[in-house]
C-alpha positions in Angstrom: 77.9 93.2 6.8 75.3 91.5 4.5 71.9 93.0 3.6 70.3 90.2 5.4 71.9 91.1 8.7 70.5 94.6 8.4 66.9 93.4 8.4 66.7 93.9 12.2 67.7 97.2 13.8 69.5 95.5 16.7 72.3 93.1 16.8 76.0 92.6 16.0 77.5 89.5 14.4 78.9 87.1 17.0 76.8 88.2 20.0 74.9 85.5 21.8 72.2 85.7 24.6 72.6 81.9 25.2 74.8 79.0 24.4 73.0 76.0 23.2 74.4 72.5 23.8 76.0 70.6 21.0 73.6 68.4 19.0 73.8 64.7 20.0 72.4 63.7 16.6 74.9 63.3 13.8 74.4 65.8 11.0 74.3 63.0 8.5 71.2 61.6 10.2 69.4 64.9 10.0 70.2 65.3 6.3 68.8 61.8 5.6 65.6 62.7 7.4 65.0 66.2 6.0 64.7 66.6 2.2 67.5 68.7 0.8 65.0 71.2 -0.6 63.9 72.1 2.9 67.4 72.6 4.3 68.8 76.2 4.5 71.8 77.0 2.4 72.8 79.7 4.8 71.9 80.7 8.4 68.6 82.5 8.9 69.0 86.3 9.1 68.1 86.6 12.8 69.4 89.3 15.1 72.5 88.4 17.1 72.1 90.1 20.4 73.3 89.8 24.0 71.0 88.8 26.9 70.7 92.3 28.2 69.6 93.5 24.8 66.9 90.9 24.6 65.7 91.7 28.1 65.6 95.5 27.5 63.9 95.0 24.1 61.0 93.0 25.5 60.7 95.1 28.7 60.4 98.2 26.5 57.7 96.6 24.4 55.8 95.5 27.5 55.9 99.1 28.8 54.1 100.2 25.6 51.2 97.9 26.3 48.1 99.1 28.1 46.3 96.8 30.6 44.1 96.9 33.6 47.2 96.5 35.8 48.6 99.8 34.5 45.6 102.1 34.3 41.8 102.7 34.3 40.2 100.4 31.6 36.4 101.2 31.4 35.7 98.9 28.4 32.0 98.5 28.5 30.5 95.0 28.2 34.0 93.4 28.4 34.4 93.9 32.1 38.1 94.5 32.3 38.4 94.2 36.0 41.5 93.6 38.1 42.6 90.0 38.3 43.8 89.2 41.9 47.3 87.8 41.8 46.4 85.1 44.3 44.5 83.5 41.4 47.7 83.3 39.5 49.5 81.8 42.5 46.9 79.0 42.8 46.9 78.2 39.1 50.7 77.9 39.3 50.7 75.3 42.1 52.5 72.2 40.8 49.5 70.0 41.5 47.5 72.0 39.1 50.0 73.4 36.6 51.8 70.1 36.0 49.0 67.6 35.6 48.2 66.1 32.3 44.6 65.8 30.9 45.1 62.1 30.1 46.3 61.1 33.6 44.2 58.4 35.3 41.5 59.8 37.5 43.1 58.3 40.7 46.2 60.4 40.1 44.4 63.7 39.8 41.8 63.6 42.5 42.4 67.2 43.5 41.9 68.5 40.0 38.7 66.6 39.4 37.4 67.7 42.9 38.1 71.4 41.9 36.1 71.0 38.7 33.3 69.1 40.5 33.0 71.9 43.1 33.3 74.7 40.6 30.5 73.2 38.5 28.2 73.2 41.6 29.2 76.8 42.5 28.3 78.0 39.0 25.1 76.0 39.1 24.1 77.7 42.4 25.1 81.2 41.2 22.9 80.7 38.0 20.2 78.5 39.4 20.9 75.7 36.9 20.9 71.9 37.3 24.2 71.1 35.8 27.2 72.9 34.1 29.7 71.9 31.6 33.1 73.6 31.9 34.3 72.5 28.4 33.7 75.6 26.2 36.8 77.6 25.6 35.2 81.1 25.6 31.9 82.9 25.7 31.2 82.6 22.0 32.2 78.9 22.2 29.7 78.6 25.0 27.0 80.3 23.0 27.5 77.8 20.2 27.4 74.9 22.7 24.2 76.2 24.3 22.5 76.5 20.9 23.6 73.0 20.0 22.0 71.8 23.2 18.8 73.6 22.3 18.8 72.2 18.8 19.4 68.6 20.1 16.5 69.1 22.6 14.1 70.3 19.9 15.1 67.5 17.6 14.6 64.9 20.4 11.1 66.4 20.9 10.3 65.9 17.3 10.4 69.6 16.6 13.4 69.9 14.3 11.5 72.5 12.2 12.3 75.1 14.9 15.0 77.1 13.0 14.7 80.7 14.3 16.6 82.4 17.1 15.3 85.8 18.3 17.9 88.4 19.1 17.5 92.0 20.4 18.9 94.8 18.3 21.3 95.7 21.2 22.8 92.2 21.5 26.4 91.3 21.4 27.6 90.6 17.9 28.5 87.0 18.8 24.9 86.2 19.4 23.8 86.3 15.7 27.2 84.9 14.7 26.8 81.9 16.9 23.2 81.4 15.8 24.2 81.4 12.2 27.0 78.9 12.9 24.5 76.7 14.6 22.4 76.8 11.4 19.6 79.0 12.8 18.0 82.0 11.1 18.0 85.2 13.1 15.0 87.5 13.7 15.8 90.8 15.3 13.7 92.2 18.2 13.6 96.0 18.7 14.5 97.8 21.8 11.8 99.8 23.7 12.7 103.5 23.3 11.5 104.3 26.8 12.7 101.4 29.0 15.7 100.2 27.0 14.4 96.7 27.3 12.6 94.4 24.8 9.7 96.0 22.9 6.9 93.7 24.1 4.5 94.5 21.3 7.2 93.9 18.8 8.0 90.5 20.4 4.3 89.6 20.4 4.1 90.3 16.6 7.2 88.2 15.9 5.8 85.3 17.9 2.5 85.5 16.2 4.3 85.3 12.8 7.0 82.7 13.7 6.1 81.1 17.0 6.0 77.5 15.7 9.6 77.9 14.3 11.1 79.8 17.3 13.9 77.7 18.9 15.1 80.2 21.4 15.6 83.8 22.3 19.1 85.1 23.3 19.1 87.8 25.9 21.6 89.6 28.1 20.0 90.9 31.3 21.1 93.5 32.2 21.5 94.3 28.5 24.3 96.1 26.7 22.6 99.4 27.6 23.3 98.6 31.2 19.6 98.3 31.9 17.8 95.4 33.7 14.7 94.3 31.8 12.0 94.3 34.5 9.6 92.4 32.2 11.9 89.4 31.9 9.5 87.0 33.6 6.7 88.0 31.2 9.1 87.6 28.2 10.0 84.1 29.5 6.4 83.1 29.7 5.8 84.3 26.2 8.7 82.3 24.8 7.9 79.2 26.7 4.2 79.4 25.6 5.3 78.9 22.0 7.7 76.1 22.8 11.0 78.1 22.7 13.9 78.2 25.1 15.5 81.2 26.8 19.3 81.6 26.4 21.1 83.8 28.8 24.2 85.5 27.5 26.2 85.8 30.7 28.5 88.7 29.6 26.8 91.0 32.1 26.5 88.6 35.0 29.0 90.9 36.9 25.9 92.9 37.8 23.6 90.2 39.1 25.8 87.7 41.0 24.4 87.2 44.5 21.4 89.5 43.8 19.3 87.4 41.3 19.8 84.4 39.2 19.1 83.7 35.5 17.4 80.4 36.3 15.0 82.3 38.6 14.2 84.7 35.7 13.1 81.8 33.5 16.2 81.1 31.5 16.9 77.5 30.4 20.5 77.9 29.3 23.2 80.2 30.8 26.8 80.8 29.7 29.4 82.3 31.9 32.3 84.5 30.7 34.7 83.6 33.5 37.1 86.3 32.4 34.3 88.9 33.0 32.5 87.4 36.0 35.1 85.5 37.9 38.2 87.6 37.3 40.3 85.3 35.1 42.6 86.7 32.4 40.9 88.5 29.5 42.2 89.4 26.1 45.2 88.4 24.0 43.3 85.7 22.3 43.0 83.4 25.3 42.9 81.1 27.0 39.4 81.6 28.1 36.5 79.7 29.5 32.7 79.9 28.8 30.9 77.3 30.9 27.3 76.5 30.0 24.6 75.8 32.6 21.3 74.2 31.8 18.0 73.3 33.5 17.1 69.7 34.2 15.4 69.0 30.9 18.6 69.8 28.9 21.1 67.9 31.1 20.9 64.7 29.0 22.3 66.7 26.0 25.4 68.1 27.8 28.8 67.3 26.4 30.7 64.8 28.5 32.3 63.5 30.5 31.1 65.3 33.6 32.8 65.2 37.0 31.2 62.8 39.5 31.8 61.5 43.0 31.2 58.2 44.8 32.5 56.4 47.8 35.8 55.7 46.1 36.4 59.4 45.2 36.1 61.6 42.1 35.8 60.3 38.6 34.6 61.2 35.1 31.1 60.1 34.2 30.5 59.2 30.6 28.0 61.2 28.6 24.6 59.6 27.9 23.3 58.6 24.5 21.6 62.0 23.9 24.9 64.0 24.5 26.0 66.3 21.8 29.5 65.0 22.4 32.7 66.8 23.3 33.0 70.4 22.1 36.7 70.6 22.6 39.8 68.4 23.2 40.2 67.3 26.8 37.9 68.9 29.4 38.4 72.7 29.4 41.1 75.3 30.0 42.0 74.0 33.4 44.2 76.9 34.5 41.4 79.4 33.9 39.0 77.2 35.9 41.5 77.2 38.8 41.5 81.0 38.8 37.7 81.2 38.8 37.4 78.6 41.6 39.9 80.7 43.7 37.9 83.9 43.0 34.6 82.3 44.1 36.0 80.6 47.2 37.8 83.8 48.2 34.7 86.0 48.0 32.1 83.6 49.1 28.3 84.3 48.7 28.4 87.6 50.5 31.5 88.8 48.7 30.1 88.0 45.3 27.0 90.0 46.1 29.2 92.9 47.2 31.1 92.6 43.9 27.8 93.2 42.0 26.6 96.0 44.3 29.9 97.8 44.0 29.9 97.5 40.2 26.4 99.0 40.1 27.3 101.8 42.5 30.4 102.7 40.5 28.6 102.8 37.2 25.8 105.0 38.6 28.3 107.3 40.1 30.0 107.9 36.8 26.7 108.1 35.0 25.6 110.9 37.3 28.9 112.8 37.2 29.2 112.7 33.4 25.6 113.7 32.6 26.5 117.4 32.8 28.8 117.2 29.7 27.7 114.1 27.9 24.2 112.9 26.8 23.2 109.7 28.5 21.5 107.4 26.0 18.9 106.1 28.5 18.9 108.4 31.6 17.7 105.6 33.9 19.3 103.9 36.9 21.8 101.6 35.3 23.4 98.4 36.5 27.1 97.7 36.0 27.5 99.9 32.9 25.8 102.7 31.0 26.0 104.3 27.5 27.0 107.9 27.1 27.1 109.6 23.7 29.2 112.2 22.0 26.2 113.4 19.9 26.3 116.8 21.4 30.1 117.2 20.9 29.8 116.0 17.3 27.0 118.4 16.5 28.6 121.4 18.2 32.3 121.0 17.2 32.7 117.9 15.1 34.4 115.9 17.9 33.4 112.3 17.7 33.4 109.3 20.1 36.6 108.1 18.4 38.2 111.5 19.1 37.3 111.4 22.8 38.6 107.8 23.0 41.9 108.8 21.4 42.3 111.8 23.7 41.8 109.6 26.8 45.0 107.8 25.9 46.9 111.0 26.5 45.9 110.8 30.2 47.0 107.3 30.7 43.4 105.9 30.5 42.0 103.4 28.1 38.9 104.3 26.2 35.4 102.9 26.8 33.8 100.8 24.1 32.8 103.1 21.3 30.0 102.8 18.7 28.4 99.9 20.5 25.6 99.1 20.9 24.9 100.0 17.3 21.4 101.5 18.1 23.1 104.5 19.9 24.9 107.0 17.6 28.3 108.1 18.9 28.0 105.6 21.7 30.5 105.3 24.6 29.7 102.3 26.7 31.4 102.8 30.1 31.9 100.1 32.7 34.1 101.0 35.7 33.7 97.5 37.4 33.8 97.0 41.1 37.6 97.1 41.5 38.1 100.8 40.9 38.5 103.2 43.8 36.6 106.5 44.3 39.8 108.3 43.4 40.2 106.5 40.1 36.6 107.3 39.2 37.0 111.0 40.1 40.1 111.2 38.0 38.2 109.8 35.0 35.4 112.2 35.6 37.9 115.1 35.7 39.5 114.0 32.5 36.2 113.6 30.7 35.1 117.0 31.8 38.4 118.5 30.5 37.9 116.7 27.1 34.4 118.1 26.9 35.8 121.6 27.5 38.5 121.1 24.9 35.9 120.0 22.4 34.2 123.4 23.0 37.3 125.6 23.0 40.0 123.7 21.1 38.4 120.9 19.1 41.5 120.3 16.9 43.4 119.2 20.0 40.9 116.4 20.5 40.5 115.6 16.8 44.3 115.0 16.4 44.8 113.0 19.6 46.6 111.1 20.9 49.7 113.3 21.4 51.7 111.5 24.1 51.7 107.9 22.9 54.5 106.2 21.1 52.4 106.0 18.0 50.1 108.7 17.0 46.7 108.4 15.3 46.7 105.9 12.5 44.9 105.9 9.3 42.5 103.2 10.4 41.0 102.4 7.0 44.5 102.0 5.5 45.7 99.9 8.5 42.7 97.6 8.0 43.1 97.2 4.2 46.8 97.2 3.9 48.3 96.3 7.3 52.1 96.7 7.5 53.1 94.2 10.2 56.9 94.4 9.8 59.3 97.3 10.1 62.7 97.3 8.3 65.7 99.6 8.6 65.3 102.5 6.3 61.5 102.2 6.2 59.7 105.4 6.9 57.3 105.3 9.9 54.0 107.0 9.2 51.2 107.7 11.6 
């Protein structure tokens, strides 16, 4: 057996999982089309395996993955909630799954109708005039929204507005998107008592930079899980200097059906459909980050937009002020089908119940964990809250990372750690509305046990996880010198 055939740990020469049909193209024709320098001199050293070996290999790999379908996943700010499988069934319907984006409108009336109605549902939920469904993800939506704001200011003859205000507890994509849109970022501090915007600090910034402020980007409730009750006042202050209000919709899971960003004064809203409307999340996509705007920004939306007349549904061309398409075709359609299904299934009352349940679950966990863990802002929260491991670190050296790793031993994923950055040893916990009382109680019990272990046996927590396939990695080494391929004879180190 050659050295090449030993590169993979599975396989025996001659085994086949499938039999491919004979080529119907003469070999001579291929050789004339492909340069000799690109042709292999010998077969690629791929594993030769039977079908059952292939099935077992990938099944075992899938069983090593952790997901919201296999356990509790309280990843704060990312809203890892259960995705109803009826959404998948609807997206798989042939009339949706098999359409082509370049088909004539008359042949895809149902698909355009779905997009037309979804736009209006999202506009109603957010109190916006129109919505574009083109953006591929939340961050892509952010960039699109900032491009709309920039186009609006330039049309108003105020192209000198080059500053975006961003709170110090914002999502990292906010300053990144602003920079990509060629804006300068000015940070706004958090009020130490309320967890909202520091109004005096905002006033000072507006006095210094008001004529150059293009927008402020806010999440409400913010990443601390707190609703900023002074949002209307903040909106008036920004509008008074000619700026726009951008709503990062990452936390819309807490306000659906209760209040609307447009009613708070926001001019632009982006949705994370994977967070708010229960479409798939993670794995690099696909995603969807629709953008809604107030009436004065509608002319700048990317097009085409879905429209309806007596003959049916069609695509309406963008006007002369449009920023143009922001992606090929018209959006990740399969994700939009899932979001549409979720909204129609729940209806207005159901969407409000979703938000109320998320808020109830978060406050239940906040109350139950307060005995062992410091709560960064001990106030009534919305859909998430931030606990800290400051006490554990000071008393026994156990960090938020250690607690996160120890949770894996109990079949639970960790909350978001070390974010927001303004809270040392932060653990941002979001249970979502889909978890049962029993799941929450189990999480509380495990967190109490870990707190007790931190007091009595801290090394157990510091060296976790102990039951996973791979133990704790050297994170610095893994980041700087990643080893992405294992070969026979190579030592596996944790």
